[in-house]
PDB file of N, CA, C and O in Angstrom:
ATOM      1  N   MET A   1     -33.048  81.066  61.714  1.00  0.00           N
ATOM      2  CA  MET A   1     -32.528  79.767  61.343  1.00  0.00           C
ATOM      3  C   MET A   1     -31.263  79.816  60.872  1.00  0.00           C
ATOM      4  O   MET A   1     -30.860  80.572  59.989  1.00  0.00           O
ATOM      5  N   ASN A   2     -30.770  79.178  61.340  1.00  0.00           N
ATOM      6  CA  ASN A   2     -29.161  79.133  61.020  1.00  0.00           C
ATOM      7  C   ASN A   2     -28.631  79.076  59.661  1.00  0.00           C
ATOM      8  O   ASN A   2     -29.605  78.978  58.913  1.00  0.00           O
ATOM      9  N   ARG A   3     -27.497  79.091  58.958  1.00  0.00           N
ATOM     10  CA  ARG A   3     -27.403  78.683  58.296  1.00  0.00           C
ATOM     11  C   ARG A   3     -27.207  77.186  57.451  1.00  0.00           C
ATOM     12  O   ARG A   3     -27.707  77.067  56.332  1.00  0.00           O
ATOM     13  N   PHE A   4     -26.765  76.541  57.816  1.00  0.00           N
ATOM     14  CA  PHE A   4     -27.254  75.087  57.480  1.00  0.00           C
ATOM     15  C   PHE A   4     -28.398  74.728  57.075  1.00  0.00           C
ATOM     16  O   PHE A   4     -28.585  74.094  56.037  1.00  0.00           O
ATOM     17  N   ARG A   5     -29.208  75.072  57.801  1.00  0.00           N
ATOM     18  CA  ARG A   5     -30.732  74.640  57.524  1.00  0.00           C
ATOM     19  C   ARG A   5     -31.173  75.739  56.472  1.00  0.00           C
ATOM     20  O   ARG A   5     -32.197  75.338  55.919  1.00  0.00           O
ATOM     21  N   LYS A   6     -30.781  76.979  55.989  1.00  0.00           N
ATOM     22  CA  LYS A   6     -31.918  77.510  55.385  1.00  0.00           C
ATOM     23  C   LYS A   6     -31.168  76.308  53.825  1.00  0.00           C
ATOM     24  O   LYS A   6     -31.871  75.770  52.970  1.00  0.00           O
ATOM     25  N   THR A   7     -29.733  76.224  53.922  1.00  0.00           N
ATOM     26  CA  THR A   7     -29.004  75.914  52.628  1.00  0.00           C
ATOM     27  C   THR A   7     -29.480  74.098  52.909  1.00  0.00           C
ATOM     28  O   THR A   7     -28.809  73.358  52.189  1.00  0.00           O
ATOM     29  N   ARG A   8     -30.204  73.564  53.556  1.00  0.00           N
ATOM     30  CA  ARG A   8     -30.600  72.206  53.453  1.00  0.00           C
ATOM     31  C   ARG A   8     -32.192  72.428  52.755  1.00  0.00           C
ATOM     32  O   ARG A   8     -32.614  71.628  51.919  1.00  0.00           O
ATOM     33  N   ILE A   9     -32.826  73.360  53.117  1.00  0.00           N
ATOM     34  CA  ILE A   9     -33.778  73.699  52.952  1.00  0.00           C
ATOM     35  C   ILE A   9     -34.396  73.949  51.479  1.00  0.00           C
ATOM     36  O   ILE A   9     -35.426  73.537  50.946  1.00  0.00           O
ATOM     37  N   LEU A  10     -33.116  74.979  50.936  1.00  0.00           N
ATOM     38  CA  LEU A  10     -32.790  75.570  49.675  1.00  0.00           C
ATOM     39  C   LEU A  10     -32.671  74.276  48.909  1.00  0.00           C
ATOM     40  O   LEU A  10     -33.511  74.052  48.037  1.00  0.00           O
ATOM     41  N   LEU A  11     -31.574  73.278  49.179  1.00  0.00           N
ATOM     42  CA  LEU A  11     -31.163  72.269  48.556  1.00  0.00           C
ATOM     43  C   LEU A  11     -32.536  71.249  48.262  1.00  0.00           C
ATOM     44  O   LEU A  11     -32.792  70.696  47.192  1.00  0.00           O
ATOM     45  N   ALA A  12     -33.069  71.199  49.113  1.00  0.00           N
ATOM     46  CA  ALA A  12     -34.560  70.007  49.180  1.00  0.00           C
ATOM     47  C   ALA A  12     -35.506  70.877  48.446  1.00  0.00           C
ATOM     48  O   ALA A  12     -36.307  70.095  47.935  1.00  0.00           O
ATOM     49  N   ALA A  13     -35.787  71.926  48.171  1.00  0.00           N
ATOM     50  CA  ALA A  13     -36.555  72.511  47.461  1.00  0.00           C
ATOM     51  C   ALA A  13     -35.865  72.835  45.690  1.00  0.00           C
ATOM     52  O   ALA A  13     -36.569  73.150  44.730  1.00  0.00           O
ATOM     53  N   LEU A  14     -34.622  72.679  45.668  1.00  0.00           N
ATOM     54  CA  LEU A  14     -34.111  72.745  44.056  1.00  0.00           C
ATOM     55  C   LEU A  14     -34.523  71.022  43.850  1.00  0.00           C
ATOM     56  O   LEU A  14     -35.458  70.701  43.116  1.00  0.00           O
ATOM     57  N   LEU A  15     -33.665  69.960  44.623  1.00  0.00           N
ATOM     58  CA  LEU A  15     -34.271  68.615  44.265  1.00  0.00           C
ATOM     59  C   LEU A  15     -35.548  68.358  44.163  1.00  0.00           C
ATOM     60  O   LEU A  15     -35.834  67.470  43.361  1.00  0.00           O
ATOM     61  N   TRP A  16     -36.583  68.965  44.844  1.00  0.00           N
ATOM     62  CA  TRP A  16     -38.072  69.030  43.923  1.00  0.00           C
ATOM     63  C   TRP A  16     -38.562  69.329  43.077  1.00  0.00           C
ATOM     64  O   TRP A  16     -39.465  68.795  42.434  1.00  0.00           O
ATOM     65  N   ALA A  17     -37.941  70.391  42.931  1.00  0.00           N
ATOM     66  CA  ALA A  17     -38.298  71.231  41.411  1.00  0.00           C
ATOM     67  C   ALA A  17     -37.725  70.704  40.319  1.00  0.00           C
ATOM     68  O   ALA A  17     -38.195  70.880  39.196  1.00  0.00           O
ATOM     69  N   TRP A  18     -36.482  69.897  40.591  1.00  0.00           N
ATOM     70  CA  TRP A  18     -36.139  69.370  39.490  1.00  0.00           C
ATOM     71  C   TRP A  18     -37.007  67.897  39.570  1.00  0.00           C
ATOM     72  O   TRP A  18     -37.772  67.480  38.700  1.00  0.00           O
ATOM     73  N   ALA A  19     -36.730  67.349  40.632  1.00  0.00           N
ATOM     74  CA  ALA A  19     -37.942  66.042  40.316  1.00  0.00           C
ATOM     75  C   ALA A  19     -39.373  65.874  39.583  1.00  0.00           C
ATOM     76  O   ALA A  19     -39.895  64.978  38.920  1.00  0.00           O
ATOM     77  N   MET A  20     -39.794  67.287  40.061  1.00  0.00           N
ATOM     78  CA  MET A  20     -40.806  67.375  39.316  1.00  0.00           C
ATOM     79  C   MET A  20     -40.985  68.022  37.740  1.00  0.00           C
ATOM     80  O   MET A  20     -42.044  68.088  37.117  1.00  0.00           O
ATOM     81  N   ASN A  21     -39.704  68.457  37.302  1.00  0.00           N
ATOM     82  CA  ASN A  21     -39.513  68.619  35.912  1.00  0.00           C
ATOM     83  C   ASN A  21     -39.950  67.462  34.930  1.00  0.00           C
ATOM     84  O   ASN A  21     -39.270  66.436  34.975  1.00  0.00           O
ATOM     85  N   PRO A  22     -41.128  67.521  33.951  1.00  0.00           N
ATOM     86  CA  PRO A  22     -41.297  66.554  33.348  1.00  0.00           C
ATOM     87  C   PRO A  22     -40.304  65.834  32.248  1.00  0.00           C
ATOM     88  O   PRO A  22     -40.273  64.685  31.805  1.00  0.00           O
ATOM     89  N   GLY A  23     -39.504  67.009  31.998  1.00  0.00           N
ATOM     90  CA  GLY A  23     -38.278  66.643  31.012  1.00  0.00           C
ATOM     91  C   GLY A  23     -37.282  65.612  31.253  1.00  0.00           C
ATOM     92  O   GLY A  23     -36.655  64.937  30.436  1.00  0.00           O
ATOM     93  N   ALA A  24     -37.247  65.613  32.668  1.00  0.00           N
ATOM     94  CA  ALA A  24     -36.343  64.683  33.478  1.00  0.00           C
ATOM     95  C   ALA A  24     -36.860  63.477  33.595  1.00  0.00           C
ATOM     96  O   ALA A  24     -36.151  62.630  34.140  1.00  0.00           O
ATOM     97  N   LEU A  25     -38.061  63.131  33.172  1.00  0.00           N
ATOM     98  CA  LEU A  25     -38.815  62.108  33.615  1.00  0.00           C
ATOM     99  C   LEU A  25     -39.002  61.323  32.398  1.00  0.00           C
ATOM    100  O   LEU A  25     -39.631  60.267  32.342  1.00  0.00           O
ATOM    101  N   TRP A  26     -38.300  62.022  31.241  1.00  0.00           N
ATOM    102  CA  TRP A  26     -38.489  61.377  29.538  1.00  0.00           C
ATOM    103  C   TRP A  26     -37.842  60.053  29.709  1.00  0.00           C
ATOM    104  O   TRP A  26     -37.191  59.884  30.740  1.00  0.00           O
ATOM    105  N   ALA A  27     -37.925  59.122  28.872  1.00  0.00           N
ATOM    106  CA  ALA A  27     -37.493  57.836  28.924  1.00  0.00           C
ATOM    107  C   ALA A  27     -36.142  57.773  27.696  1.00  0.00           C
ATOM    108  O   ALA A  27     -36.205  58.439  26.662  1.00  0.00           O
ATOM    109  N   CYS A  28     -35.271  57.103  27.940  1.00  0.00           N
ATOM    110  CA  CYS A  28     -34.310  56.940  26.920  1.00  0.00           C
ATOM    111  C   CYS A  28     -35.029  56.417  25.405  1.00  0.00           C
ATOM    112  O   CYS A  28     -36.146  55.901  25.433  1.00  0.00           O
ATOM    113  N   SER A  29     -34.116  56.643  23.801  1.00  0.00           N
ATOM    114  CA  SER A  29     -34.601  56.079  22.912  1.00  0.00           C
ATOM    115  C   SER A  29     -34.819  55.030  23.000  1.00  0.00           C
ATOM    116  O   SER A  29     -35.468  54.673  22.017  1.00  0.00           O
ATOM    117  N   VAL A  30     -34.635  54.233  23.682  1.00  0.00           N
ATOM    118  CA  VAL A  30     -34.852  52.549  23.684  1.00  0.00           C
ATOM    119  C   VAL A  30     -36.026  52.338  24.563  1.00  0.00           C
ATOM    120  O   VAL A  30     -36.943  51.730  24.011  1.00  0.00           O
ATOM    121  N   CYS A  31     -36.167  52.586  25.436  1.00  0.00           N
ATOM    122  CA  CYS A  31     -37.456  52.675  26.145  1.00  0.00           C
ATOM    123  C   CYS A  31     -38.714  53.545  25.402  1.00  0.00           C
ATOM    124  O   CYS A  31     -39.810  53.007  25.248  1.00  0.00           O
ATOM    125  N   PHE A  32     -38.517  54.614  25.061  1.00  0.00           N
ATOM    126  CA  PHE A  32     -39.797  55.399  24.458  1.00  0.00           C
ATOM    127  C   PHE A  32     -39.670  55.922  23.224  1.00  0.00           C
ATOM    128  O   PHE A  32     -40.613  56.558  22.752  1.00  0.00           O
ATOM    129  N   GLY A  33     -38.453  55.734  22.482  1.00  0.00           N
ATOM    130  CA  GLY A  33     -38.674  55.757  20.776  1.00  0.00           C
ATOM    131  C   GLY A  33     -38.718  54.928  20.094  1.00  0.00           C
ATOM    132  O   GLY A  33     -39.433  53.966  20.375  1.00  0.00           O
ATOM    133  N   ASP A  34     -37.982  54.957  18.929  1.00  0.00           N
ATOM    134  CA  ASP A  34     -37.814  54.459  17.615  1.00  0.00           C
ATOM    135  C   ASP A  34     -36.629  53.655  18.292  1.00  0.00           C
ATOM    136  O   ASP A  34     -35.697  54.185  18.897  1.00  0.00           O
ATOM    137  N   PRO A  35     -36.862  51.855  18.037  1.00  0.00           N
ATOM    138  CA  PRO A  35     -35.690  51.351  18.353  1.00  0.00           C
ATOM    139  C   PRO A  35     -34.582  50.950  17.331  1.00  0.00           C
ATOM    140  O   PRO A  35     -33.710  50.094  17.484  1.00  0.00           O
ATOM    141  N   ASP A  36     -34.851  51.915  16.045  1.00  0.00           N
ATOM    142  CA  ASP A  36     -33.987  51.413  15.101  1.00  0.00           C
ATOM    143  C   ASP A  36     -33.392  53.044  14.819  1.00  0.00           C
ATOM    144  O   ASP A  36     -32.983  53.453  13.733  1.00  0.00           O
ATOM    145  N   SER A  37     -33.446  53.625  15.758  1.00  0.00           N
ATOM    146  CA  SER A  37     -32.850  55.157  15.375  1.00  0.00           C
ATOM    147  C   SER A  37     -31.040  54.984  15.330  1.00  0.00           C
ATOM    148  O   SER A  37     -30.570  53.853  15.203  1.00  0.00           O
ATOM    149  N   ALA A  38     -30.169  56.140  15.439  1.00  0.00           N
ATOM    150  CA  ALA A  38     -29.091  55.936  15.559  1.00  0.00           C
ATOM    151  C   ALA A  38     -28.652  55.831  16.976  1.00  0.00           C
ATOM    152  O   ALA A  38     -27.757  55.059  17.317  1.00  0.00           O
ATOM    153  N   MET A  39     -29.576  56.967  18.173  1.00  0.00           N
ATOM    154  CA  MET A  39     -29.235  56.774  19.281  1.00  0.00           C
ATOM    155  C   MET A  39     -29.535  55.700  19.729  1.00  0.00           C
ATOM    156  O   MET A  39     -28.744  55.433  20.634  1.00  0.00           O
ATOM    157  N   SER A  40     -30.674  54.479  19.509  1.00  0.00           N
ATOM    158  CA  SER A  40     -30.637  53.160  20.268  1.00  0.00           C
ATOM    159  C   SER A  40     -29.755  52.429  19.869  1.00  0.00           C
ATOM    160  O   SER A  40     -29.208  51.699  20.695  1.00  0.00           O
ATOM    161  N   LYS A  41     -29.329  52.392  18.443  1.00  0.00           N
ATOM    162  CA  LYS A  41     -27.741  51.654  18.113  1.00  0.00           C
ATOM    163  C   LYS A  41     -26.664  51.946  18.858  1.00  0.00           C
ATOM    164  O   LYS A  41     -26.014  51.063  19.418  1.00  0.00           O
ATOM    165  N   GLY A  42     -26.302  53.528  18.955  1.00  0.00           N
ATOM    166  CA  GLY A  42     -25.353  53.859  19.628  1.00  0.00           C
ATOM    167  C   GLY A  42     -24.972  53.592  21.037  1.00  0.00           C
ATOM    168  O   GLY A  42     -23.875  53.554  21.595  1.00  0.00           O
ATOM    169  N   LEU A  43     -26.290  53.402  21.490  1.00  0.00           N
ATOM    170  CA  LEU A  43     -26.647  53.100  22.908  1.00  0.00           C
ATOM    171  C   LEU A  43     -26.103  51.941  23.283  1.00  0.00           C
ATOM    172  O   LEU A  43     -25.172  51.734  24.061  1.00  0.00           O
ATOM    173  N   ALA A  44     -26.800  51.154  22.626  1.00  0.00           N
ATOM    174  CA  ALA A  44     -26.306  49.340  22.240  1.00  0.00           C
ATOM    175  C   ALA A  44     -24.986  49.136  22.208  1.00  0.00           C
ATOM    176  O   ALA A  44     -24.516  48.501  23.152  1.00  0.00           O
ATOM    177  N   TRP A  45     -24.349  49.465  21.464  1.00  0.00           N
ATOM    178  CA  TRP A  45     -22.811  49.656  20.794  1.00  0.00           C
ATOM    179  C   TRP A  45     -22.242  50.127  22.149  1.00  0.00           C
ATOM    180  O   TRP A  45     -21.702  49.146  22.659  1.00  0.00           O
ATOM    181  N   GLY A  46     -22.128  51.234  22.973  1.00  0.00           N
ATOM    182  CA  GLY A  46     -21.824  51.658  24.133  1.00  0.00           C
ATOM    183  C   GLY A  46     -21.836  50.791  25.287  1.00  0.00           C
ATOM    184  O   GLY A  46     -20.865  50.560  26.008  1.00  0.00           O
ATOM    185  N   VAL A  47     -23.232  50.237  25.435  1.00  0.00           N
ATOM    186  CA  VAL A  47     -23.097  49.023  26.402  1.00  0.00           C
ATOM    187  C   VAL A  47     -22.346  47.629  26.346  1.00  0.00           C
ATOM    188  O   VAL A  47     -21.980  47.015  27.348  1.00  0.00           O
ATOM    189  N   LEU A  48     -22.138  47.152  24.839  1.00  0.00           N
ATOM    190  CA  LEU A  48     -21.857  46.051  25.153  1.00  0.00           C
ATOM    191  C   LEU A  48     -19.924  46.020  24.620  1.00  0.00           C
ATOM    192  O   LEU A  48     -19.123  45.104  24.438  1.00  0.00           O
ATOM    193  N   SER A  49     -19.817  47.970  24.507  1.00  0.00           N
ATOM    194  CA  SER A  49     -18.133  48.057  24.958  1.00  0.00           C
ATOM    195  C   SER A  49     -17.803  48.427  26.362  1.00  0.00           C
ATOM    196  O   SER A  49     -16.711  48.444  26.931  1.00  0.00           O
ATOM    197  N   LEU A  50     -18.552  48.611  26.630  1.00  0.00           N
ATOM    198  CA  LEU A  50     -18.519  48.707  28.105  1.00  0.00           C
ATOM    199  C   LEU A  50     -18.187  47.282  29.096  1.00  0.00           C
ATOM    200  O   LEU A  50     -17.275  47.094  29.901  1.00  0.00           O
ATOM    201  N   LEU A  51     -19.490  46.259  28.611  1.00  0.00           N
ATOM    202  CA  LEU A  51     -19.336  45.195  28.974  1.00  0.00           C
ATOM    203  C   LEU A  51     -18.236  44.176  28.345  1.00  0.00           C
ATOM    204  O   LEU A  51     -18.136  43.035  28.797  1.00  0.00           O
ATOM    205  N   GLY A  52     -17.436  44.629  27.307  1.00  0.00           N
ATOM    206  CA  GLY A  52     -16.089  44.196  26.477  1.00  0.00           C
ATOM    207  C   GLY A  52     -15.271  44.157  27.455  1.00  0.00           C
ATOM    208  O   GLY A  52     -14.655  43.193  27.909  1.00  0.00           O
ATOM    209  N   VAL A  53     -15.282  45.953  27.984  1.00  0.00           N
ATOM    210  CA  VAL A  53     -13.789  46.407  28.733  1.00  0.00           C
ATOM    211  C   VAL A  53     -13.887  45.433  30.419  1.00  0.00           C
ATOM    212  O   VAL A  53     -12.944  44.923  31.025  1.00  0.00           O
ATOM    213  N   VAL A  54     -15.702  45.453  30.895  1.00  0.00           N
ATOM    214  CA  VAL A  54     -15.135  44.671  31.941  1.00  0.00           C
ATOM    215  C   VAL A  54     -14.564  43.912  32.023  1.00  0.00           C
ATOM    216  O   VAL A  54     -13.574  43.698  32.723  1.00  0.00           O
ATOM    217  N   LEU A  55     -15.361  43.037  30.928  1.00  0.00           N
ATOM    218  CA  LEU A  55     -14.785  41.487  30.752  1.00  0.00           C
ATOM    219  C   LEU A  55     -13.304  41.118  30.698  1.00  0.00           C
ATOM    220  O   LEU A  55     -12.809  40.161  31.295  1.00  0.00           O
ATOM    221  N   MET A  56     -12.774  41.818  30.065  1.00  0.00           N
ATOM    222  CA  MET A  56     -11.333  41.758  29.784  1.00  0.00           C
ATOM    223  C   MET A  56     -10.261  42.178  31.387  1.00  0.00           C
ATOM    224  O   MET A  56      -9.151  41.777  31.736  1.00  0.00           O
ATOM    225  N   VAL A  57     -11.206  43.100  32.001  1.00  0.00           N
ATOM    226  CA  VAL A  57     -10.201  43.167  33.137  1.00  0.00           C
ATOM    227  C   VAL A  57     -10.632  42.240  33.687  1.00  0.00           C
ATOM    228  O   VAL A  57      -9.730  41.541  34.148  1.00  0.00           O
ATOM    229  N   LEU A  58     -11.899  41.768  33.930  1.00  0.00           N
ATOM    230  CA  LEU A  58     -11.773  40.902  35.467  1.00  0.00           C
ATOM    231  C   LEU A  58     -11.340  39.272  34.945  1.00  0.00           C
ATOM    232  O   LEU A  58     -11.342  38.292  35.690  1.00  0.00           O
ATOM    233  N   GLY A  59     -10.877  39.267  33.077  1.00  0.00           N
ATOM    234  CA  GLY A  59      -9.995  37.868  32.533  1.00  0.00           C
ATOM    235  C   GLY A  59      -8.756  38.364  33.047  1.00  0.00           C
ATOM    236  O   GLY A  59      -8.314  37.674  33.965  1.00  0.00           O
ATOM    237  N   GLY A  60      -8.012  39.432  32.705  1.00  0.00           N
ATOM    238  CA  GLY A  60      -7.007  39.988  33.298  1.00  0.00           C
ATOM    239  C   GLY A  60      -6.464  39.145  34.576  1.00  0.00           C
ATOM    240  O   GLY A  60      -5.596  38.290  34.755  1.00  0.00           O
ATOM    241  N   ILE A  61      -7.617  39.964  35.533  1.00  0.00           N
ATOM    242  CA  ILE A  61      -7.783  39.424  37.126  1.00  0.00           C
ATOM    243  C   ILE A  61      -7.396  38.109  37.273  1.00  0.00           C
ATOM    244  O   ILE A  61      -6.398  37.711  37.874  1.00  0.00           O
ATOM    245  N   THR A  62      -8.376  37.331  36.597  1.00  0.00           N
ATOM    246  CA  THR A  62      -8.130  35.725  37.080  1.00  0.00           C
ATOM    247  C   THR A  62      -6.817  35.053  36.064  1.00  0.00           C
ATOM    248  O   THR A  62      -6.287  33.961  36.267  1.00  0.00           O
ATOM    249  N   THR A  63      -6.545  35.798  35.195  1.00  0.00           N
ATOM    250  CA  THR A  63      -5.267  35.217  34.564  1.00  0.00           C
ATOM    251  C   THR A  63      -4.147  34.739  35.469  1.00  0.00           C
ATOM    252  O   THR A  63      -3.618  33.643  35.654  1.00  0.00           O
ATOM    253  N   PHE A  64      -3.903  36.473  36.176  1.00  0.00           N
ATOM    254  CA  PHE A  64      -3.106  36.930  37.256  1.00  0.00           C
ATOM    255  C   PHE A  64      -3.231  35.735  38.001  1.00  0.00           C
ATOM    256  O   PHE A  64      -2.343  34.885  38.057  1.00  0.00           O
ATOM    257  N   PHE A  65      -4.308  35.660  38.564  1.00  0.00           N
ATOM    258  CA  PHE A  65      -4.476  34.548  40.138  1.00  0.00           C
ATOM    259  C   PHE A  65      -4.008  33.040  39.756  1.00  0.00           C
ATOM    260  O   PHE A  65      -3.465  32.285  40.563  1.00  0.00           O
ATOM    261  N   VAL A  66      -4.363  32.644  38.108  1.00  0.00           N
ATOM    262  CA  VAL A  66      -4.036  31.306  37.930  1.00  0.00           C
ATOM    263  C   VAL A  66      -2.643  31.498  38.080  1.00  0.00           C
ATOM    264  O   VAL A  66      -2.006  30.860  38.918  1.00  0.00           O
ATOM    265  N   TYR A  67      -2.074  32.409  37.257  1.00  0.00           N
ATOM    266  CA  TYR A  67      -0.384  32.741  37.209  1.00  0.00           C
ATOM    267  C   TYR A  67      -0.058  32.368  38.104  1.00  0.00           C
ATOM    268  O   TYR A  67       0.638  31.354  38.072  1.00  0.00           O
ATOM    269  N   LEU A  68      -0.370  32.960  39.327  1.00  0.00           N
ATOM    270  CA  LEU A  68       0.285  33.058  40.426  1.00  0.00           C
ATOM    271  C   LEU A  68       0.081  31.787  41.223  1.00  0.00           C
ATOM    272  O   LEU A  68       1.112  31.233  41.605  1.00  0.00           O
ATOM    273  N   ALA A  69      -1.220  31.167  41.573  1.00  0.00           N
ATOM    274  CA  ALA A  69      -1.546  29.614  41.477  1.00  0.00           C
ATOM    275  C   ALA A  69      -0.925  28.432  40.902  1.00  0.00           C
ATOM    276  O   ALA A  69      -1.237  27.340  41.377  1.00  0.00           O
ATOM    277  N   LYS A  70      -0.205  28.486  40.079  1.00  0.00           N
ATOM    278  CA  LYS A  70       0.455  27.786  38.909  1.00  0.00           C
ATOM    279  C   LYS A  70       2.221  28.153  39.195  1.00  0.00           C
ATOM    280  O   LYS A  70       2.950  27.816  38.262  1.00  0.00           O
ATOM    281  N   ARG A  71       2.861  28.764  40.321  1.00  0.00           N
ATOM    282  CA  ARG A  71       4.286  29.221  40.018  1.00  0.00           C
ATOM    283  C   ARG A  71       4.347  28.847  41.480  1.00  0.00           C
ATOM    284  O   ARG A  71       5.396  28.388  41.930  1.00  0.00           O
ATOM    285  N   SER A  72       2.993  29.061  42.467  1.00  0.00           N
ATOM    286  CA  SER A  72       3.377  29.035  43.729  1.00  0.00           C
ATOM    287  C   SER A  72       4.042  27.493  43.989  1.00  0.00           C
ATOM    288  O   SER A  72       3.846  26.470  43.333  1.00  0.00           O
ATOM    289  N   PRO A  73       4.869  27.689  45.139  1.00  0.00           N
ATOM    290  CA  PRO A  73       5.599  26.010  45.732  1.00  0.00           C
ATOM    291  C   PRO A  73       4.801  25.083  46.345  1.00  0.00           C
ATOM    292  O   PRO A  73       4.383  25.232  47.493  1.00  0.00           O
ATOM    293  N   THR A  74       4.513  23.941  45.514  1.00  0.00           N
ATOM    294  CA  THR A  74       3.539  22.807  46.250  1.00  0.00           C
ATOM    295  C   THR A  74       4.049  22.276  47.421  1.00  0.00           C
ATOM    296  O   THR A  74       5.046  21.560  47.322  1.00  0.00           O
ATOM    297  N   ASP A  75       3.670  22.438  48.274  1.00  0.00           N
ATOM    298  CA  ASP A  75       4.516  21.582  49.607  1.00  0.00           C
ATOM    299  C   ASP A  75       3.546  20.471  49.993  1.00  0.00           C
ATOM    300  O   ASP A  75       2.406  20.858  50.246  1.00  0.00           O
ATOM    301  N   LYS A  76       3.782  19.171  50.084  1.00  0.00           N
ATOM    302  CA  LYS A  76       2.849  18.138  49.879  1.00  0.00           C
ATOM    303  C   LYS A  76       2.841  17.624  51.686  1.00  0.00           C
ATOM    304  O   LYS A  76       3.832  17.163  52.253  1.00  0.00           O
ATOM    305  N   ILE A  77       1.843  17.788  52.167  1.00  0.00           N
ATOM    306  CA  ILE A  77       2.234  17.551  53.764  1.00  0.00           C
ATOM    307  C   ILE A  77       1.920  15.798  53.800  1.00  0.00           C
ATOM    308  O   ILE A  77       1.007  15.281  53.156  1.00  0.00           O
ATOM    309  N   GLN A  78       2.871  15.039  54.684  1.00  0.00           N
ATOM    310  CA  GLN A  78       3.105  13.858  54.614  1.00  0.00           C
ATOM    311  C   GLN A  78       2.891  13.703  56.185  1.00  0.00           C
ATOM    312  O   GLN A  78       3.016  12.601  56.720  1.00  0.00           O
TER     313      GLN A  78
END
């Protein structure tokens, strides 16, 4: 076998071994554990803060294009 094929087989075996690890299949604390734990609350705040950042960036992009649309010359076709 060539070297590339051996590497592919080794990677496939490692991926299979990792996927069969039951510890990798545990759910997060929101789905599996106590919903009132500190980890669940931290996860919820993390999601909300990331959502806030995304909304601010999209709002900035929208505001920029509205600004460009208002400053563009309006040529009326007659």
